[in-house]
Short mmCIF file of the C-alpha atoms (twelve columns), coordinates in Angstrom:
data_MODEL
# 
_entry.id   MODEL 
# 
loop_
_atom_site.group_PDB 
_atom_site.id 
_atom_site.type_symbol 
_atom_site.label_atom_id 
_atom_site.label_alt_id 
_atom_site.label_comp_id 
_atom_site.label_asym_id 
_atom_site.label_seq_id 
_atom_site.Cartn_x 
_atom_site.Cartn_y 
_atom_site.Cartn_z 
_atom_site.pdbx_PDB_model_num 
ATOM 1  C CA . MET A 1  -21.289 -5.229  -7.620  1 
ATOM 2  C CA . ALA A 2  -19.312 -8.155  -5.171  1 
ATOM 3  C CA . ALA A 3  -20.643 -10.657 -8.082  1 
ATOM 4  C CA . TYR A 4  -19.683 -8.747  -10.174 1 
ATOM 5  C CA . GLY A 5  -16.289 -8.536  -8.500  1 
ATOM 6  C CA . SER A 6  -15.840 -12.616 -8.313  1 
ATOM 7  C CA . ALA A 7  -16.682 -12.839 -11.781 1 
ATOM 8  C CA . VAL A 8  -13.449 -10.623 -13.149 1 
ATOM 9  C CA . VAL A 9  -11.098 -12.139 -10.093 1 
ATOM 10 C CA . LEU A 10 -12.538 -16.286 -11.262 1 
ATOM 11 C CA . LEU A 11 -11.611 -14.852 -15.002 1 
ATOM 12 C CA . GLY A 12 -8.519  -13.704 -13.939 1 
ATOM 13 C CA . LEU A 13 -7.686  -16.305 -12.234 1 
ATOM 14 C CA . SER A 14 -8.419  -18.714 -14.959 1 
ATOM 15 C CA . LEU A 15 -6.829  -16.997 -17.783 1 
ATOM 16 C CA . GLY A 16 -3.345  -16.899 -14.953 1 
ATOM 17 C CA . MET A 17 -3.238  -20.206 -14.135 1 
ATOM 18 C CA . PRO A 18 -2.358  -21.866 -17.515 1 
ATOM 19 C CA . GLN A 19 -0.276  -19.290 -18.444 1 
ATOM 20 C CA . TRP A 20 1.372   -19.555 -14.780 1 
ATOM 21 C CA . ARG A 21 1.923   -23.054 -15.075 1 
ATOM 22 C CA . ILE A 22 4.250   -22.510 -19.021 1 
ATOM 23 C CA . LEU A 23 6.073   -19.354 -16.720 1 
ATOM 24 C CA . CYS A 24 7.040   -22.243 -13.823 1 
ATOM 25 C CA . ARG A 25 8.946   -23.707 -16.157 1 
ATOM 26 C CA . HIS A 26 11.076  -20.651 -17.111 1 
ATOM 27 C CA . VAL A 27 10.842  -18.201 -14.005 1 
ATOM 28 C CA . GLN A 28 11.516  -18.607 -10.253 1 
ATOM 29 C CA . ARG A 29 9.058   -16.234 -8.976  1 
ATOM 30 C CA . ALA A 30 6.434   -17.536 -11.185 1 
ATOM 31 C CA . SER A 31 3.843   -17.550 -8.741  1 
ATOM 32 C CA . LEU A 32 3.116   -13.993 -8.547  1 
ATOM 33 C CA . TRP A 33 1.735   -14.354 -11.714 1 
ATOM 34 C CA . ILE A 34 -1.269  -14.950 -10.328 1 
ATOM 35 C CA . LEU A 35 -1.443  -12.510 -8.278  1 
ATOM 36 C CA . PHE A 36 -0.695  -9.761  -11.276 1 
ATOM 37 C CA . SER A 37 -3.218  -11.346 -13.485 1 
ATOM 38 C CA . VAL A 38 -6.027  -11.133 -10.497 1 
ATOM 39 C CA . ILE A 39 -4.505  -7.241  -10.367 1 
ATOM 40 C CA . VAL A 40 -4.729  -7.160  -14.153 1 
ATOM 41 C CA . TRP A 41 -8.084  -8.570  -14.680 1 
ATOM 42 C CA . GLY A 42 -9.562  -6.297  -11.214 1 
ATOM 43 C CA . LEU A 43 -8.219  -2.820  -12.913 1 
ATOM 44 C CA . ILE A 44 -9.741  -4.312  -15.914 1 
ATOM 45 C CA . GLY A 45 -12.919 -4.403  -14.643 1 
ATOM 46 C CA . VAL A 46 -13.175 -0.990  -13.321 1 
ATOM 47 C CA . ALA A 47 -12.292 0.075   -16.603 1 
ATOM 48 C CA . TRP A 48 -15.301 -1.463  -17.869 1 
ATOM 49 C CA . ILE A 49 -17.014 -0.045  -15.531 1 
ATOM 50 C CA . THR A 50 -15.810 3.567   -16.127 1 
ATOM 51 C CA . PHE A 51 -15.696 3.760   -19.365 1 
ATOM 52 C CA . GLY A 52 -17.499 0.962   -20.964 1 
ATOM 53 C CA . ALA A 53 -16.438 -2.645  -22.477 1 
ATOM 54 C CA . GLY A 54 -14.022 -2.253  -25.362 1 
ATOM 55 C CA . SER A 55 -13.317 1.163   -24.977 1 
ATOM 56 C CA . GLY A 56 -9.210  0.846   -24.640 1 
ATOM 57 C CA . GLU A 57 -8.621  1.818   -20.869 1 
ATOM 58 C CA . ASP A 58 -9.147  -2.136  -20.496 1 
ATOM 59 C CA . ALA A 59 -6.145  -3.435  -23.109 1 
ATOM 60 C CA . ILE A 60 -3.804  -0.296  -21.697 1 
ATOM 61 C CA . ALA A 61 -4.406  -1.161  -18.272 1 
ATOM 62 C CA . TYR A 62 -3.944  -4.714  -19.118 1 
ATOM 63 C CA . GLY A 63 -0.806  -3.819  -21.165 1 
ATOM 64 C CA . ILE A 64 0.974   -1.761  -18.482 1 
ATOM 65 C CA . VAL A 65 0.091   -3.887  -15.147 1 
ATOM 66 C CA . ALA A 66 0.838   -7.347  -17.207 1 
ATOM 67 C CA . GLY A 67 4.274   -5.936  -18.705 1 
ATOM 68 C CA . LEU A 68 5.487   -4.566  -15.738 1 
ATOM 69 C CA . GLY A 69 4.861   -7.393  -13.493 1 
ATOM 70 C CA . LEU A 70 6.452   -10.021 -16.440 1 
ATOM 71 C CA . GLY A 71 9.217   -7.914  -17.331 1 
ATOM 72 C CA . TRP A 72 10.181  -8.107  -13.102 1 
ATOM 73 C CA . LEU A 73 9.701   -11.705 -13.441 1 
ATOM 74 C CA . MET A 74 12.145  -11.931 -15.887 1 
ATOM 75 C CA . HIS A 75 14.339  -9.133  -14.632 1 
ATOM 76 C CA . PHE A 76 15.337  -11.444 -12.182 1 
ATOM 77 C CA . GLN A 77 15.681  -14.775 -14.169 1 
ATOM 78 C CA . PRO A 78 18.533  -15.115 -15.973 1 
ATOM 79 C CA . PHE A 79 17.324  -17.311 -19.998 1 
ATOM 80 C CA . ASN A 80 18.538  -20.340 -20.052 1 
ATOM 81 C CA . VAL A 81 17.801  -21.177 -23.370 1 
ATOM 82 C CA . LYS A 82 19.678  -23.941 -25.067 1 
ATOM 83 C CA . ALA A 83 20.599  -23.796 -29.287 1 
ATOM 84 C CA . GLU A 84 19.470  -26.320 -31.107 1 
ATOM 85 C CA . GLY A 85 22.394  -28.514 -31.656 1 
ATOM 86 C CA . SER A 86 23.960  -27.357 -28.831 1 
ATOM 87 C CA . ASN A 87 26.663  -30.261 -26.950 1 
ATOM 88 C CA . GLN A 88 25.992  -27.735 -23.450 1 
# 
């Protein structure tokens, strides 16, 4: 069971790190995304054990935790989007 948990955590890290690199350009607390990603993939691993892979509960867990995490990160970050052709 420990090997399975380690594999799921490594999967979360391998997917969260590239996302983190992109978020660093736009969000101040982007390093927290790695934590959210590991937590989300841990919950997905539990859902896979409990309900079976592809049952839908894994997608629900991912959507809730990742969505809330990303929403929380973005809530405190003002958008700094420059319109094309803008002089600002």
